[in-house]
N, C-alpha and C positions, 0 to 999 in steps of 0.2 A: 789164878793164874789165868792167861792167855794161851789159849789155842790155834799153834798157828796149823792154815789149811792146806795140803799137798802139793805146791806149783803147775805139775804135771799131769794135778786130778783132771780131765775133761768135763766143763763146765756143761753137761747136757741143756741146763736149762736158760741157758746163752748164746742167743741166738737171736736173727732177723731172717723173717719169710721173704725170701722174694723169689720173682719170674721171671724167664731168659729163653728167647726164642732155640730152639735149638735146628737149625738143619740137618736133614739126614735123607738117606738113601728114599727113603720114603713122605719125604718131604718135612716141611718145618711142624714140629709141634714146641708146644710150652707148657713147658717145665719149674713146677714149681717146688722149693728145694728151701732147708731148715740153711742159713749164714752162719759158721762159727770162723768172727772174724781172727787174726792177728795172736793166733793162740803161739805162744811159747811151747819151745822142745827138744829143752835143756833146760832144769832146774836152775841154774842165775846169770843170766844172758849175758855177754856184754853188751850184745847191740839188739833190744826186744826187735827190732828194725829188721831187721836180718835173720836172727832166730827165732822166726813163729811161721803161722804154719797158716793156709786158710781150709776149712772142712764145709761143704759143698753135700746136703744130705735132700738128694729127692723125697720129693712128701707128693706129690702129684705130676699125672705125666697126661695132656690134653683133661683137665678134671679128674681124673678117675687115680685113689691112689693106688699108690706103690708099697710093693711090702718089699725092702730096702734091704733084707737079712743076708741073700746069698750075692747080693753082686761083685761083681771086682771093684777093688780101688782103683781111681786115677788119679797119678799125680801132673799138675800143669806144673810146668817151671818160664822164670823171666829172666833168667840170662844170657837168652839168646841158642840152645842148643836145639838140637831137632831127633826128634827119636827117629831111629830106623832095626827093620824089622831082624833079628836073631838067625839067622842059618849056622845049621849044625852039618858037618861032614865033610 
């Protein structure tokens, strides 16, 4: 009997390691991260090109290991939208 895996199960062992330079107010930082690309976010995607996301998990900053257990999640999009601060009151 063939078992089917859950199509939405996060593939924790399927990543590449990449490095990029990020500019901060304190200057440039070299960030090394695990890159999980083109992960589907629906069980039966109609178009995997558009119904997938990329996840990048930092593991080192300037050569120092980081613990990302409680860091915020940042979402980027490429549809031309801009982010604005939300004000209340």
